[in-house]
PABA-441268 format. One record per residue (C-alpha): x negated, y negated, z negated; residue in one letter. Coordinates in steps of 0.05 Angstrom, whole numbers, padded with zeros to 5 digits. Layout:
BEGIN
<site xx="X" yy="Y" zz="Z" code="A"/>
...
END
This chain:
BEGIN
<site xx="-00022" yy="00337" zz="-00524" code="X"/>
<site xx="-00060" yy="00267" zz="-00532" code="X"/>
<site xx="-00128" yy="00299" zz="-00509" code="X"/>
<site xx="-00094" yy="00336" zz="-00453" code="X"/>
<site xx="-00063" yy="00269" zz="-00426" code="X"/>
<site xx="-00129" yy="00232" zz="-00433" code="X"/>
<site xx="-00164" yy="00289" zz="-00390" code="X"/>
<site xx="-00103" yy="00289" zz="-00342" code="X"/>
<site xx="-00108" yy="00213" zz="-00335" code="X"/>
<site xx="-00182" yy="00215" zz="-00324" code="X"/>
<site xx="-00177" yy="00263" zz="-00273" code="X"/>
<site xx="-00118" yy="00222" zz="-00236" code="X"/>
<site xx="-00157" yy="00163" zz="-00241" code="X"/>
<site xx="-00223" yy="00198" zz="-00210" code="X"/>
<site xx="-00172" yy="00231" zz="-00153" code="X"/>
<site xx="-00147" yy="00159" zz="-00133" code="X"/>
<site xx="-00215" yy="00125" zz="-00136" code="X"/>
<site xx="-00236" yy="00182" zz="-00084" code="X"/>
<site xx="-00177" yy="00164" zz="-00039" code="X"/>
<site xx="-00197" yy="00092" zz="-00047" code="X"/>
<site xx="-00264" yy="00108" zz="-00029" code="X"/>
<site xx="-00236" yy="00144" zz="00035" code="X"/>
<site xx="-00196" yy="00078" zz="00045" code="X"/>
<site xx="-00257" yy="00038" zz="00057" code="X"/>
<site xx="-00277" yy="00087" zz="00114" code="X"/>
<site xx="-00211" yy="00076" zz="00143" code="X"/>
<site xx="-00218" yy="00001" zz="00137" code="X"/>
<site xx="-00283" yy="00000" zz="00169" code="X"/>
<site xx="-00279" yy="00052" zz="00224" code="X"/>
<site xx="-00211" yy="00047" zz="00244" code="X"/>
<site xx="-00208" yy="-00025" zz="00274" code="X"/>
<site xx="-00278" yy="-00013" zz="00308" code="X"/>
<site xx="-00253" yy="00055" zz="00336" code="X"/>
<site xx="-00311" yy="00093" zz="00305" code="X"/>
<site xx="-00294" yy="00169" zz="00280" code="X"/>
<site xx="-00268" yy="00170" zz="00211" code="X"/>
<site xx="-00301" yy="00239" zz="00207" code="X"/>
<site xx="-00373" yy="00228" zz="00243" code="X"/>
<site xx="-00416" yy="00210" zz="00210" code="X"/>
<site xx="-00385" yy="00251" zz="00157" code="X"/>
<site xx="-00423" yy="00197" zz="00101" code="X"/>
<site xx="-00410" yy="00130" zz="00089" code="X"/>
<site xx="-00464" yy="00083" zz="00119" code="X"/>
<site xx="-00481" yy="00011" zz="00110" code="X"/>
<site xx="-00444" yy="-00038" zz="00156" code="X"/>
<site xx="-00502" yy="-00080" zz="00166" code="X"/>
<site xx="-00563" yy="-00039" zz="00175" code="X"/>
<site xx="-00532" yy="00030" zz="00189" code="X"/>
<site xx="-00566" yy="00070" zz="00141" code="X"/>
<site xx="-00531" yy="00126" zz="00102" code="X"/>
<site xx="-00511" yy="00110" zz="00035" code="X"/>
<site xx="-00555" yy="00161" zz="-00016" code="X"/>
<site xx="-00503" yy="00209" zz="-00052" code="X"/>
<site xx="-00523" yy="00178" zz="-00118" code="X"/>
<site xx="-00494" yy="00107" zz="-00102" code="X"/>
<site xx="-00434" yy="00136" zz="-00063" code="X"/>
<site xx="-00394" yy="00145" zz="-00127" code="X"/>
<site xx="-00325" yy="00105" zz="-00124" code="X"/>
<site xx="-00329" yy="00042" zz="-00165" code="X"/>
<site xx="-00393" yy="00057" zz="-00200" code="X"/>
<site xx="-00435" yy="00057" zz="-00141" code="X"/>
<site xx="-00413" yy="-00012" zz="-00122" code="X"/>
<site xx="-00429" yy="-00035" zz="-00195" code="X"/>
<site xx="-00497" yy="-00002" zz="-00198" code="X"/>
<site xx="-00521" yy="-00034" zz="-00133" code="X"/>
<site xx="-00492" yy="-00100" zz="-00152" code="X"/>
<site xx="-00456" yy="-00109" zz="-00091" code="X"/>
<site xx="-00510" yy="-00104" zz="-00047" code="X"/>
<site xx="-00540" yy="-00049" zz="00004" code="X"/>
<site xx="-00596" yy="-00005" zz="-00026" code="X"/>
<site xx="-00634" yy="-00015" zz="00038" code="X"/>
<site xx="-00631" yy="-00082" zz="00070" code="X"/>
<site xx="-00593" yy="-00118" zz="00006" code="X"/>
<site xx="-00535" yy="-00142" zz="00054" code="X"/>
<site xx="-00477" yy="-00156" zz="00012" code="X"/>
<site xx="-00421" yy="-00100" zz="00005" code="X"/>
<site xx="-00347" yy="-00127" zz="00013" code="X"/>
<site xx="-00318" yy="-00138" zz="-00049" code="X"/>
<site xx="-00252" yy="-00105" zz="-00024" code="X"/>
<site xx="-00292" yy="-00040" zz="-00025" code="X"/>
<site xx="-00293" yy="-00041" zz="-00099" code="X"/>
<site xx="-00217" yy="-00067" zz="-00107" code="X"/>
<site xx="-00187" yy="-00017" zz="-00065" code="X"/>
<site xx="-00221" yy="00037" zz="-00104" code="X"/>
<site xx="-00206" yy="00007" zz="-00166" code="X"/>
<site xx="-00131" yy="-00003" zz="-00145" code="X"/>
<site xx="-00125" yy="00065" zz="-00120" code="X"/>
<site xx="-00157" yy="00099" zz="-00187" code="X"/>
<site xx="-00102" yy="00056" zz="-00223" code="X"/>
<site xx="-00051" yy="00087" zz="-00168" code="X"/>
<site xx="-00077" yy="00151" zz="-00186" code="X"/>
<site xx="-00066" yy="00139" zz="-00265" code="X"/>
<site xx="00005" yy="00109" zz="-00257" code="X"/>
<site xx="00029" yy="00166" zz="-00205" code="X"/>
<site xx="00014" yy="00217" zz="-00264" code="X"/>
<site xx="00056" yy="00169" zz="-00311" code="X"/>
<site xx="00115" yy="00169" zz="-00257" code="X"/>
<site xx="00111" yy="00244" zz="-00242" code="X"/>
<site xx="00121" yy="00272" zz="-00317" code="X"/>
<site xx="00060" yy="00322" zz="-00304" code="X"/>
<site xx="00100" yy="00352" zz="-00238" code="X"/>
<site xx="00038" yy="00359" zz="-00187" code="X"/>
<site xx="00080" yy="00362" zz="-00131" code="X"/>
<site xx="00114" yy="00301" zz="-00148" code="X"/>
<site xx="00049" yy="00265" zz="-00172" code="X"/>
<site xx="00020" yy="00279" zz="-00099" code="X"/>
<site xx="00081" yy="00250" zz="-00065" code="X"/>
<site xx="00090" yy="00196" zz="-00106" code="X"/>
<site xx="00011" yy="00177" zz="-00100" code="X"/>
<site xx="00007" yy="00183" zz="-00023" code="X"/>
<site xx="00065" yy="00146" zz="-00015" code="X"/>
<site xx="00050" yy="00084" zz="-00053" code="X"/>
<site xx="-00030" yy="00098" zz="-00024" code="X"/>
<site xx="-00008" yy="00089" zz="00043" code="X"/>
<site xx="00029" yy="00027" zz="00027" code="X"/>
<site xx="-00037" yy="-00001" zz="-00015" code="X"/>
<site xx="-00079" yy="00014" zz="00043" code="X"/>
<site xx="-00033" yy="-00018" zz="00103" code="X"/>
<site xx="-00034" yy="-00079" zz="00050" code="X"/>
<site xx="-00108" yy="-00092" zz="00057" code="X"/>
<site xx="-00104" yy="-00074" zz="00137" code="X"/>
<site xx="-00052" yy="-00129" zz="00140" code="X"/>
<site xx="-00086" yy="-00180" zz="00098" code="X"/>
<site xx="-00155" yy="-00169" zz="00134" code="X"/>
<site xx="-00136" yy="-00155" zz="00203" code="X"/>
<site xx="-00061" yy="-00173" zz="00208" code="X"/>
<site xx="-00047" yy="-00105" zz="00238" code="X"/>
<site xx="-00033" yy="-00036" zz="00210" code="X"/>
<site xx="-00053" yy="00035" zz="00242" code="X"/>
<site xx="00003" yy="00072" zz="00268" code="X"/>
<site xx="-00025" yy="00129" zz="00228" code="X"/>
<site xx="-00010" yy="00103" zz="00166" code="X"/>
<site xx="00063" yy="00094" zz="00184" code="X"/>
<site xx="00070" yy="00167" zz="00207" code="X"/>
<site xx="00032" yy="00193" zz="00139" code="X"/>
<site xx="00081" yy="00145" zz="00096" code="X"/>
<site xx="00141" yy="00170" zz="00131" code="X"/>
<site xx="00127" yy="00241" zz="00127" code="X"/>
<site xx="00108" yy="00233" zz="00051" code="X"/>
<site xx="00174" yy="00199" zz="00036" code="X"/>
<site xx="00215" yy="00252" zz="00077" code="X"/>
<site xx="00184" yy="00306" zz="00035" code="X"/>
<site xx="00203" yy="00262" zz="-00031" code="X"/>
<site xx="00274" yy="00258" zz="-00005" code="X"/>
<site xx="00288" yy="00325" zz="00009" code="X"/>
<site xx="00258" yy="00348" zz="-00057" code="X"/>
<site xx="00283" yy="00284" zz="-00104" code="X"/>
<site xx="00324" yy="00243" zz="-00067" code="X"/>
<site xx="00388" yy="00245" zz="-00026" code="X"/>
<site xx="00394" yy="00237" zz="00053" code="X"/>
<site xx="00446" yy="00192" zz="00049" code="X"/>
<site xx="00414" yy="00141" zz="00004" code="X"/>
<site xx="00358" yy="00149" zz="00044" code="X"/>
<site xx="00388" yy="00138" zz="00109" code="X"/>
<site xx="00427" yy="00070" zz="00080" code="X"/>
<site xx="00361" yy="00050" zz="00057" code="X"/>
<site xx="00332" yy="00060" zz="00125" code="X"/>
<site xx="00383" yy="00022" zz="00157" code="X"/>
<site xx="00388" yy="-00038" zz="00110" code="X"/>
<site xx="00313" yy="-00047" zz="00111" code="X"/>
<site xx="00287" yy="-00031" zz="00180" code="X"/>
<site xx="00354" yy="-00060" zz="00211" code="X"/>
<site xx="00354" yy="-00123" zz="00170" code="X"/>
<site xx="00277" yy="-00136" zz="00185" code="X"/>
<site xx="00294" yy="-00118" zz="00255" code="X"/>
<site xx="00343" yy="-00166" zz="00270" code="X"/>
<site xx="00307" yy="-00221" zz="00229" code="X"/>
<site xx="00247" yy="-00208" zz="00279" code="X"/>
<site xx="00298" yy="-00208" zz="00342" code="X"/>
<site xx="00332" yy="-00272" zz="00318" code="X"/>
<site xx="00266" yy="-00311" zz="00298" code="X"/>
<site xx="00234" yy="-00290" zz="00374" code="X"/>
<site xx="00290" yy="-00320" zz="00412" code="X"/>
<site xx="00306" yy="-00378" zz="00373" code="X"/>
<site xx="00229" yy="-00396" zz="00360" code="X"/>
<site xx="00204" yy="-00358" zz="00429" code="X"/>
<site xx="00146" yy="-00327" zz="00382" code="X"/>
<site xx="00139" yy="-00268" zz="00334" code="X"/>
<site xx="00154" yy="-00279" zz="00267" code="X"/>
<site xx="00156" yy="-00206" zz="00229" code="X"/>
<site xx="00105" yy="-00163" zz="00259" code="X"/>
<site xx="00132" yy="-00089" zz="00283" code="X"/>
<site xx="00087" yy="-00063" zz="00229" code="X"/>
<site xx="00131" yy="-00097" zz="00175" code="X"/>
<site xx="00194" yy="-00074" zz="00209" code="X"/>
<site xx="00171" yy="00002" zz="00224" code="X"/>
<site xx="00141" yy="00008" zz="00149" code="X"/>
<site xx="00213" yy="-00006" zz="00122" code="X"/>
<site xx="00227" yy="00068" zz="00151" code="X"/>
<site xx="00194" yy="00100" zz="00104" code="X"/>
<site xx="00210" yy="00045" zz="00044" code="X"/>
<site xx="00280" yy="00053" zz="00055" code="X"/>
<site xx="00272" yy="00131" zz="00056" code="X"/>
<site xx="00238" yy="00125" zz="-00010" code="X"/>
<site xx="00273" yy="00075" zz="-00045" code="X"/>
<site xx="00339" yy="00086" zz="-00022" code="X"/>
<site xx="00398" yy="00041" zz="-00004" code="X"/>
<site xx="00395" yy="-00004" zz="-00070" code="X"/>
<site xx="00329" yy="00002" zz="-00084" code="X"/>
<site xx="00308" yy="-00023" zz="-00012" code="X"/>
<site xx="00353" yy="-00084" zz="-00020" code="X"/>
<site xx="00316" yy="-00095" zz="-00082" code="X"/>
<site xx="00257" yy="-00089" zz="-00041" code="X"/>
<site xx="00272" yy="-00138" zz="00011" code="X"/>
<site xx="00295" yy="-00190" zz="-00042" code="X"/>
<site xx="00226" yy="-00186" zz="-00089" code="X"/>
<site xx="00181" yy="-00185" zz="-00020" code="X"/>
<site xx="00224" yy="-00245" zz="00014" code="X"/>
<site xx="00209" yy="-00276" zz="-00057" code="X"/>
<site xx="00135" yy="-00266" zz="-00068" code="X"/>
<site xx="00125" yy="-00278" zz="00010" code="X"/>
<site xx="00154" yy="-00348" zz="00004" code="X"/>
<site xx="00117" yy="-00367" zz="-00064" code="X"/>
<site xx="00053" yy="-00347" zz="-00030" code="X"/>
<site xx="00064" yy="-00387" zz="00032" code="X"/>
<site xx="00080" yy="-00452" zz="-00009" code="X"/>
<site xx="00018" yy="-00436" zz="-00051" code="X"/>
<site xx="-00026" yy="-00436" zz="00009" code="X"/>
<site xx="00008" yy="-00494" zz="00044" code="X"/>
<site xx="-00008" yy="-00532" zz="-00020" code="X"/>
<site xx="-00084" yy="-00514" zz="-00026" code="X"/>
<site xx="-00096" yy="-00506" zz="00051" code="X"/>
<site xx="-00068" yy="-00565" zz="00081" code="X"/>
<site xx="-00096" yy="-00550" zz="00156" code="X"/>
<site xx="-00053" yy="-00480" zz="00160" code="X"/>
<site xx="00013" yy="-00499" zz="00201" code="X"/>
<site xx="00076" yy="-00471" zz="00190" code="X"/>
<site xx="00073" yy="-00421" zz="00245" code="X"/>
<site xx="00010" yy="-00388" zz="00215" code="X"/>
<site xx="00023" yy="-00311" zz="00203" code="X"/>
<site xx="00015" yy="-00288" zz="00135" code="X"/>
<site xx="00005" yy="-00215" zz="00116" code="X"/>
<site xx="00079" yy="-00190" zz="00087" code="X"/>
<site xx="00059" yy="-00116" zz="00072" code="X"/>
<site xx="00025" yy="-00132" zz="00009" code="X"/>
<site xx="00090" yy="-00160" zz="-00018" code="X"/>
<site xx="00128" yy="-00094" zz="00005" code="X"/>
<site xx="00076" yy="-00057" zz="-00030" code="X"/>
<site xx="00085" yy="-00098" zz="-00094" code="X"/>
<site xx="00161" yy="-00103" zz="-00091" code="X"/>
<site xx="00172" yy="-00029" zz="-00079" code="X"/>
<site xx="00119" yy="-00009" zz="-00136" code="X"/>
<site xx="00162" yy="-00059" zz="-00182" code="X"/>
<site xx="00229" yy="-00027" zz="-00160" code="X"/>
<site xx="00210" yy="00043" zz="-00168" code="X"/>
<site xx="00182" yy="00023" zz="-00239" code="X"/>
<site xx="00247" yy="-00001" zz="-00256" code="X"/>
<site xx="00292" yy="00052" zz="-00222" code="X"/>
<site xx="00249" yy="00106" zz="-00262" code="X"/>
<site xx="00233" yy="00071" zz="-00330" code="X"/>
<site xx="00286" yy="00021" zz="-00335" code="X"/>
<site xx="00342" yy="00053" zz="-00297" code="X"/>
<site xx="00394" yy="00020" zz="-00342" code="X"/>
<site xx="00381" yy="-00050" zz="-00308" code="X"/>
<site xx="00397" yy="-00018" zz="-00240" code="X"/>
<site xx="00464" yy="00006" zz="-00275" code="X"/>
<site xx="00478" yy="-00062" zz="-00297" code="X"/>
<site xx="00460" yy="-00096" zz="-00238" code="X"/>
<site xx="00493" yy="-00047" zz="-00186" code="X"/>
<site xx="00566" yy="-00037" zz="-00217" code="X"/>
<site xx="00576" yy="00023" zz="-00162" code="X"/>
<site xx="00537" yy="00074" zz="-00124" code="X"/>
<site xx="00524" yy="00082" zz="-00049" code="X"/>
END
């Protein structure tokens, strides 16, 4: 079993890193309105040359090239390497969560992968492509129908997207400007479906805490950043959703102690 688990773990990590490489394509092409299918191979953002296949291996390609283009020696953004690595780790952890169920592995991976990619979009561009929200919602619905509860998921959507929408609306009325982005509200739909009622409440608590800590730290180290400066919130939702799923699947007794009743 140990040898089989090692092989499956490597395959899951490789699977994740390949999708991480695809995520870098999305991050570069979607904001620039370039087709994600043409050209079919990756190219250098600076000189436009197609990257040789031997250097187009996720994670290792960046390390072999030392973070520079093979042709023009322009630096490759570090987040290319980071998202490939994190996607690989996500593939490995999804295998752990799935209990070796292939369907469950795919659904868990793609849900968290879509959140991970959305986090990078939000952090870099402060915008999230609609296709990621639609994709994540579709995956979460499939997960709910097979492994979850429709009632629990509906409760998660109502409390998650509902509260975020109310906060967004009140902030706009009071401050006369946008607070939460529309992407933050819409992404609470798949999060609510996937996490359920109590899970979504926990996600909201954790993400709000992480967002507050980030805001305070940024204010301390960046005095020139105003209080109204927007912050990317999807990364905190992603981290919180992952923590809650870990607690709910591996340490379910914590939920049992925290919530003395069920929805």
